[in-house]
Kinemage of the C-alpha trace (Angstrom):
@kinemage 1
@onewidth
@group {chain A} dominant
@subgroup {mainchain}
@vectorlist {calphas} color= white
{ca met a 1} P 0.000 0.000 0.000
{ca asn a 2} L 2.181 2.774 -1.251
{ca glu a 3} L -0.599 4.904 -2.713
{ca lys a 4} L -0.403 8.601 -2.056
{ca phe a 5} L -3.495 10.815 -1.822
{ca val a 6} L -3.353 13.699 -4.270
{ca asp a 7} L -5.663 16.618 -3.632
{ca pro a 8} L -6.748 17.895 -7.065
{ca ile a 9} L -7.109 21.487 -5.841
{ca val a 10} L -3.610 21.529 -4.333
{ca ala a 11} L -2.268 19.963 -7.539
{ca glu a 12} L -3.945 22.668 -9.627
{ca val a 13} L -2.560 25.463 -7.437
{ca arg a 14} L 0.932 24.012 -7.703
{ca arg a 15} L 0.610 23.604 -11.475
{ca asn a 16} L -0.577 27.207 -11.848
{ca arg a 17} L 2.234 28.476 -9.617
{ca glu a 18} L 4.823 26.616 -11.662
{ca glu a 19} L 3.402 27.980 -14.933
{ca trp a 20} L 3.456 31.558 -13.616
{ca phe a 21} L 6.999 31.268 -12.325
{ca ala a 22} L 8.151 29.774 -15.628
{ca glu a 23} L 6.383 32.564 -17.543
{ca phe a 24} L 8.430 35.138 -15.615
{ca asp a 25} L 11.739 33.227 -15.792
{ca tyr a 26} L 11.479 32.329 -12.100
{ca asp a 27} L 12.067 35.991 -11.252
{ca val a 28} L 9.967 36.898 -8.218
{ca asp a 29} L 10.290 40.632 -8.901
{ca lys a 30} L 8.914 40.247 -12.441
{ca leu a 31} L 6.038 38.163 -11.102
{ca arg a 32} L 5.315 40.716 -8.370
{ca glu a 33} L 5.232 43.550 -10.936
{ca his a 34} L 2.784 41.558 -13.025
{ca leu a 35} L 0.572 40.866 -10.015
{ca asp a 36} L 0.657 44.558 -9.098
{ca thr a 37} L -0.696 45.447 -12.550
{ca leu a 38} L -3.433 42.836 -12.150
{ca arg a 39} L -4.280 44.169 -8.701
{ca ser a 40} L -4.643 47.650 -10.176
{ca lys a 41} L -6.981 46.360 -12.896
{ca trp a 42} L -9.003 44.365 -10.382
{ca gly a 43} L -9.229 47.402 -8.111
{ca asn a 44} L -10.642 49.414 -11.000
{ca ala a 45} L -13.197 46.648 -11.483
{ca gly a 46} L -14.362 47.004 -7.867
{ca val a 47} L -12.256 44.414 -6.061
{ca arg a 48} L -11.115 45.827 -2.732
{ca tyr a 49} L -7.971 44.796 -0.882
{ca glu a 50} L -7.498 45.027 2.852
{ca thr a 51} L -4.658 47.338 3.881
{ca glu a 52} L -2.113 46.288 6.480
{ca thr a 53} L -3.625 48.836 8.902
{ca glu a 54} L -7.107 47.355 8.384
{ca arg a 55} L -5.711 43.857 8.820
{ca gln a 56} L -4.055 44.735 12.107
{ca ala a 57} L -7.256 46.447 13.336
{ca arg a 58} L -9.235 43.295 12.478
{ca phe a 59} L -6.747 41.131 14.393
{ca glu a 60} L -6.974 43.436 17.406
{ca trp a 61} L -10.790 43.428 17.302
{ca asn a 62} L -10.785 39.617 17.159
{ca arg a 63} L -8.321 39.442 20.050
{ca leu a 64} L -10.554 41.708 22.142
{ca gln a 65} L -13.630 39.655 21.312
{ca leu a 66} L -11.879 36.447 22.356
{ca ser a 67} L -10.659 37.970 25.618
{ca arg a 68} L -14.212 39.075 26.476
{ca asn a 69} L -15.543 35.562 25.920
{ca thr a 70} L -13.065 33.853 28.240
């Protein structure tokens, strides 16, 4: 019994990641620049991204809620 479970979603994510890295010659900076342009386009289409300040405020709010419930 040497069968290994393969999650098809994880396999797809890994395949997509490999294709993107290959497309940008495995250069993380090139990939990041590309993603930044996509983020800008998506933002213009109405997609909203959480800022680091908003993220930290959400974490703090959650921490306070948990402390009140214990």
